[in-house]
N, C-alpha and C positions, 0 to 999 in steps of 0.2 A: 578525520579518519572514521570510517563506517563502524557502527557497533555490531555486536554479534548477531542481532536480530535481522540484519540486512542479508544474512546468508542462511536460508532455511535448512540446508544440509548440515551446516555446522550447529544450528540450533538442535536438530535431531540428535546428532552425535553427543553433544555435551549434556543435553537433558537426559538422554538414556543412561549415560555413564553415571551422572549424579544421582538419578533416581534408583538405579540398580545398586549403587554403593549404599544408598540410604536404606534400601530394603535389606541388603546383606548385613548392614550394621544393626538393624533392628533384630534380625534373626540371631546374630551372634550375641547381642545384648541379652536376649531371652534364653539363650542356650544354657547358661550356667545357673539358671533359676528353676525352681520347681514349676510344674505345669499349672496353668490357671485352673482354679476350681470352677464349678458350674456357675456360681453366682458372679464371680469376678469376670468370667468369660462373657456372661450376658452383658455386664456393664461395659466390657471392652468392645463387644459387638455394637453397642449403641454409639460409643465414641467413634469407632471406625466407620460406621454407616453415616454418622453426621459429618465426619471429615471428608469422606468420599462424595457425599451429596454437595457439600460446600465446594469441593474441587470441581465437580461437574457444573455447578452454577457459575463459578468464576470462569471456567473455560468457555462455557456458552456465552457469557457476557463479553468476554474478550473476542471470541469469534464473531459476535455480532458487530463489535467495533470495527474489526478488520473488514467485514463485508460492507459496512456503511462507507468506509473510506474507499474501498474498491469501486462501489457504485458511484460515489462522488467523482472519482477520477474519470469514469466512463461518461458521466453526464456532462462534465466540463469539456471533454473531448468533442462530444456532439455539439455543445453550445459554441465551441470555438470554430468548428467547421461551418456551422450555420452563420456565424458572424462574418467570417471571411467571405463566404459565398455571397451573402447579402451585400457586403461592401463592394465586392467585385462588380455586381450589377449596378449599384448606386454610383460607382465611379463614372458611369456614362452620363451622369448629370453634370459633370464638370466639362470645361472646354476640352476639345478633342486631344490636344497635346498632353494636358494634365491627366486626362482619363487614361490614355495609353501608358503614361508613366506609372500611375497608381496600380493599374492592372498588372503591369510587368513586375512591379515590386511585390505585389500580393502573390504572384506565382512563385517568386523566390522565397517569400515568407512562408508559404505553405510547406515547401520542401524542408525548411529549417524546423518547422513545427513537427513534421513527421520524424525527422532525425531525433528530436527531443524525446519522443516516445520510445524510439528504438535503441537509443544509446544506453550503454551500460558502463563504459569507461569514463572515469571522472575527468580526465584530461580532455577527452572528446566532448564531454558535456560542457566543460568550461568554454571551449571554442564555439559550441553551438549557442550558448548563452550570449557570448560576445557578438556573434553574427546576428542573433535575433535582436539584441538591443540596438545595433547599428541600423538594421532594417526598419525597426519601429520608429527610430528618429527620422529616417528618410521618408517613411510613409506619412508621418504626421506633417513633415515639411511639405510633402507633395499635395496635401489637401489644405494646408494652412495658407499657402500663397494664393490660390484661386479664391479661397473664402475671404481673404482680406481684400482682394481686388473686386470681387462681386459678392458682397454680403447679402445674398438673397435666401429665402426659405428653401429653395430647391438645392442650392449649394450646401446649405446647413444640414440637409439630409445625409450628404456624403461625409461631412465632418462628424456627424453623430454616429454614422456607421463605423467610421474609423476609430472613434472612441470606444465602441463596443469591441472591436477587434483587439485593441490594446488591453481593455479591461479583462476580457476572457482569458488572455494569456496570464495575467496576474492571478486570476482565480484558479487556473490550472496549476500554476506553480505553488500556490498556497495549499492546494489539495495534495500535491505530491510531497510537501513538507509535513503534512499532518499525519504523524505516526502514532502508534499505540503508546501511551505514556509508560515511562520506565516503571512507575509505581504499580501499574497493572501487571506488567511482566513479573516484577518482584513478588507481588502478593500471590500470583498464580504459581510461581516456582516454589515459594515457601510452603504453600498448602500441599503441593504435589510431593515435596520432600517429606513432609509430615505423614502424608498418606502412605507413601512407600515404606517409611519406617514402621508404621503401625501394621502394615501388611506383613512385613518380615517378622515383627514381634509376635504376631498372632498365629504364624504358621506352626503346625503341630509336629510334623515329621520331616525327615530329610527329603523324601520323595515329593511330598506336598510342597515343601519349601522351594525345591529346584524349579517347579513349574510356576508357582505363584510369583516368585521373585522376578520373573521375566515378563509376566503378562502386563501388570500395571505400568511398569516403566516403558515398555514397548508401546502400549496404547496411548499413554499420555504424551510420550515423545512424538508420536505421529501427529497427535492433535496440535502440539506446539509447532511442529514443522509446517503444518497446514496453515495455522494462523500467521506464522512469519511469512509464508509464501504469499498469502493473499494480501497481507498488510504491506508487503515490500513492493514498490513500484518497478524496480529494475532487476533485482537478482531473484531468480526463481522461475517456476514454470507458468504460474498464473499471472499474466500481465494484461494491461490494457492495450489492445492493438488499435492504432489510429485508423480504423477502417473508414470512418467518415471523412477524415482528411485525405486519405489515399484516393477514395472515390472522387472527392472534389478536385484533387489535383489531376486525376485522369480526365475528368470532364472538361476542365479548363484547357488542358493541353489539346483536347480533341477539337476545340473551337478554333 
């Protein structure tokens, strides 16, 4: 079952509610006490500034982690398209019948790889993974037979290229499994809750409280949603589009 961070909209809603309640709790906690004197408020301001600074650093660090994972998925999509395109050309080094079989299988394989990037339903994804594994076995068998019959350096190039095709799919899958650690999310949320509590605790009047108690939860929740969106390969607005694979597929169909 997917965790909450797979759904950016849900991350925004839950984090906003949690942070707003934390701020309200801080305000109500301070309401029955006397106002902070000047010295205490100065100390409180230092603590609040340090907490907000730490929150900003943690959000920035987590955002950087999400961006790196997104870039990694993009790079592997490009590498996968290059490997398939190269192997399609190298297949001509095989005997004519074997070359035609490999190229036909690669054309089907590209379509499955495009579907992998575009799928969001788990059942559909399982079917794609099954079809991909079957095609990989057929592709390897298609180059293994001629390589065993004619173990020449030229045929070895086609085998090496097929090995790259299979490896890049594994690298891509690993990159899509590489999520932001739960500990990073937990630390970021804990610091955000503390910050919201301090904002509520330090508000001086009802009018000030009504405005401030919404600003920080809203801004931080938007940041959380953006991080979840970028870090999430399938659910969200920011996704890796398989543009290199699509262009390659169109090019091969045109030949």
